[in-house]
C-alpha positions as CSV (number, residue, x, y, z in Angstrom):
1,M,-38.6,-61.5,6.1
2,A,-35.3,-62.9,5.9
3,L,-33.9,-61.6,2.7
4,V,-34.1,-58.2,1.3
5,H,-34.2,-59.1,-2.4
6,G,-37.4,-58.4,-4.3
7,L,-40.1,-56.0,-3.9
8,D,-42.3,-58.4,-2.4
9,N,-39.8,-58.2,0.3
10,F,-40.2,-54.4,1.1
11,P,-41.9,-53.2,3.6
12,K,-45.3,-51.7,1.4
13,K,-46.1,-48.4,0.5
14,S,-42.8,-47.1,1.8
15,V,-39.4,-45.4,1.1
16,I,-35.4,-47.5,1.2
17,L,-32.7,-46.2,0.9
18,I,-29.6,-48.0,-1.3
19,E,-26.1,-46.7,-0.8
20,E,-22.9,-46.9,-2.3
21,D,-18.9,-46.1,-1.3
22,L,-18.7,-45.0,-5.1
23,G,-20.0,-47.7,-7.7
24,L,-22.3,-48.6,-9.7
25,A,-23.9,-52.4,-7.5
26,K,-26.5,-50.3,-6.1
27,S,-27.6,-49.7,-9.9
28,I,-27.7,-53.5,-10.1
29,Y,-29.3,-54.1,-7.2
30,A,-32.1,-52.1,-7.9
31,Q,-31.9,-52.9,-12.1
32,Y,-32.3,-56.8,-11.0
33,I,-35.4,-55.8,-8.7
34,A,-37.0,-53.7,-11.0
35,S,-36.8,-56.6,-13.7
36,E,-38.3,-59.3,-11.6
37,A,-40.2,-56.2,-10.1
38,A,-42.4,-56.2,-14.3
39,A,-42.2,-59.6,-14.8
40,D,-44.3,-60.7,-11.9
41,G,-47.1,-57.7,-13.1
42,K,-46.2,-54.5,-11.2
43,D,-45.3,-50.9,-12.5
44,V,-42.2,-49.6,-12.5
45,C,-40.4,-46.8,-12.6
46,Y,-36.3,-45.6,-13.4
47,I,-35.8,-42.0,-12.8
48,T,-32.5,-41.4,-14.0
49,A,-29.8,-38.6,-15.2
50,R,-28.1,-41.3,-17.8
51,A,-29.7,-41.7,-21.3
52,S,-32.2,-44.6,-21.7
53,D,-30.6,-45.7,-23.6
54,E,-27.5,-46.7,-21.9
55,I,-29.5,-48.1,-19.2
56,R,-31.1,-50.4,-21.2
57,D,-27.2,-51.4,-22.8
58,D,-26.3,-52.1,-18.8
59,M,-28.4,-54.3,-18.5
60,K,-28.8,-56.1,-21.7
61,L,-25.0,-57.1,-20.4
62,L,-26.1,-57.9,-16.9
63,R,-28.5,-59.6,-19.0
64,I,-30.9,-58.4,-16.6
65,L,-33.9,-58.8,-18.6
66,P,-36.3,-56.1,-19.8
67,V,-40.2,-56.0,-19.9
68,K,-43.3,-54.9,-20.6
69,G,-43.7,-52.3,-17.2
70,F,-40.4,-51.0,-16.8
71,H,-40.4,-47.3,-17.7
72,I,-37.5,-45.6,-17.5
73,E,-37.7,-41.6,-17.6
74,E,-34.8,-39.4,-18.2
75,M,-34.7,-36.2,-15.4
76,H,-31.3,-35.0,-16.4
77,G,-31.6,-31.6,-15.0
78,T,-30.3,-31.2,-11.3
79,S,-33.3,-28.9,-9.8
80,P,-35.0,-30.7,-7.2
81,G,-38.5,-29.2,-7.9
82,P,-39.1,-31.0,-10.5
83,L,-38.2,-34.3,-10.1
84,L,-40.5,-33.9,-6.4
85,D,-43.0,-33.5,-9.0
86,I,-43.0,-36.5,-10.4
87,L,-42.3,-38.8,-7.3
88,T,-45.3,-36.8,-5.5
89,L,-48.3,-36.4,-7.6
90,P,-50.4,-39.7,-8.1
91,R,-48.8,-42.1,-10.5
92,N,-49.6,-45.7,-11.4
93,C,-46.5,-46.9,-10.4
94,N,-45.9,-50.1,-7.6
95,L,-42.2,-50.2,-7.8
96,V,-39.8,-46.0,-8.3
97,I,-36.3,-45.7,-8.3
98,V,-34.7,-42.7,-8.5
99,D,-31.0,-43.2,-9.8
100,Q,-27.9,-40.6,-8.5
101,F,-31.1,-38.8,-6.1
102,S,-28.1,-37.3,-4.3
103,L,-27.6,-35.2,-7.3
104,Y,-30.7,-33.4,-6.8
105,F,-29.9,-32.2,-3.5
106,L,-26.3,-30.5,-3.3
107,N,-27.7,-27.1,-2.4
108,M,-30.5,-27.1,-0.8
109,S,-30.7,-26.7,3.0
110,L,-31.4,-29.6,6.1
111,S,-34.7,-27.7,6.8
112,E,-35.3,-27.9,2.7
113,F,-34.0,-31.3,2.3
114,R,-36.3,-32.2,5.8
115,D,-38.8,-31.1,4.5
116,A,-38.6,-32.8,0.7
117,I,-37.9,-36.5,2.1
118,S,-41.5,-36.2,4.5
119,R,-43.1,-35.5,0.7
120,L,-41.8,-37.8,-0.4
121,L,-42.9,-40.2,2.4
122,T,-46.1,-39.2,2.6
123,A,-46.3,-39.8,-1.3
124,A,-45.6,-43.5,-0.5
125,K,-48.7,-43.9,1.4
126,T,-50.4,-43.6,-1.4
127,G,-49.4,-47.2,-2.6
128,Y,-46.1,-47.6,-3.8
129,V,-42.0,-48.6,-3.2
130,L,-40.1,-46.1,-3.4
131,L,-35.6,-46.5,-3.8
132,L,-33.7,-44.1,-3.7
133,L,-29.9,-44.4,-4.6
134,V,-26.8,-42.9,-3.2
135,D,-23.2,-42.8,-3.2
136,R,-22.2,-41.3,0.0
137,G,-20.5,-39.0,0.8
138,V,-21.6,-36.5,-1.8
139,L,-24.6,-35.2,0.1
140,P,-23.4,-33.5,3.2
141,E,-23.4,-35.8,6.2
142,R,-26.0,-34.4,8.7
143,H,-28.3,-34.7,5.8
144,E,-26.9,-38.6,4.8
145,A,-27.7,-38.7,8.8
146,L,-31.7,-37.1,8.2
147,L,-32.6,-39.0,5.8
148,R,-31.0,-42.5,7.0
149,A,-32.8,-41.3,10.2
150,M,-36.3,-40.0,8.4
151,V,-36.8,-43.3,5.8
152,D,-38.6,-46.2,6.4
153,G,-35.5,-48.4,5.8
154,V,-31.3,-48.4,4.8
155,I,-29.7,-50.8,2.7
156,Q,-25.7,-50.5,2.4
157,V,-23.9,-52.0,-0.4
158,T,-19.6,-52.7,0.9
159,T,-16.6,-54.0,-1.1
160,V,-13.3,-55.3,1.3
161,V,-10.2,-55.5,0.2
162,E,-9.5,-59.2,0.2
163,G,-5.7,-60.1,-1.1
164,D,-6.2,-58.7,-4.4
165,K,-10.2,-59.6,-5.1
166,L,-13.2,-57.4,-3.7
167,K,-16.6,-58.9,-1.9
168,R,-19.4,-56.7,-1.8
169,F,-22.0,-57.0,-0.1
170,L,-25.5,-56.3,1.4
171,N,-25.2,-54.6,4.4
172,I,-29.2,-54.0,5.9
173,P,-29.5,-52.0,9.1
174,K,-32.8,-50.6,9.3
175,M,-35.2,-52.1,7.5
176,Q,-39.2,-51.3,9.1
177,G,-41.4,-54.4,9.7
178,A,-38.1,-56.6,9.2
179,K,-35.9,-58.1,12.6
180,L,-32.4,-56.7,11.9
181,S,-29.9,-58.7,10.6
182,E,-27.1,-59.6,12.4
183,K,-24.6,-60.9,9.2
184,M,-23.6,-58.9,5.6
185,L,-24.9,-60.8,2.9
186,P,-22.5,-61.2,0.1
187,F,-22.9,-60.9,-3.3
188,T,-22.0,-61.2,-6.9
189,V,-22.9,-60.3,-10.5
190,S,-22.6,-62.8,-12.7
191,D,-24.1,-64.1,-16.1
192,E,-26.5,-65.8,-13.7
193,G,-27.4,-62.7,-12.5
194,F,-27.2,-61.0,-9.0
195,L,-27.2,-63.5,-6.7
196,I,-27.2,-62.8,-3.1
197,D,-25.2,-65.5,-0.9
198,T,-27.4,-67.3,1.7
199,R,-25.3,-69.9,3.1
200,E,-24.8,-70.4,6.6
201,R,-21.5,-69.8,7.5
202,H,-19.0,-72.0,10.4
203,G,-15.6,-71.8,12.5
């Protein structure tokens, strides 16, 4: 696997963490993955605390085409129980995305959090890929470290300030079944989509 950019590039039956210091790039990235997967005939479930109309409006602005097979489920309560029930019940989805995953686990002890992640890992093994979108720093540091250690893959969205410009990169420090990446992958978001630059740089 040279590059993680779509559902077919993720390990089968896995839980993948996508984390970012702060911002919407991780959500946009996940929405592109979701749209591509749905267009390829996969069944996709996008769970969010935001209104589904807002998500669809954002996707429309970014020219992410909502297609058949892409379902948005609103979940406005932040209690972890209902979310865990939804994620661990048998479902037909090939890809499940939880936006702002960390908001549901703010008051959970470390041992309870470990048990919750174990439940998710077991559920994913029944046949789907689960993407957890997290803003770093929302959960306690030990919870975040435990989450990174337990999941099957970690993708980090990193923003670097260069002069008066912001440059964004994908860093993949962990991905089950893949070679370790030695480089961060620059990306841009434009009318053409979520574009990852895979060109080799010299000098």
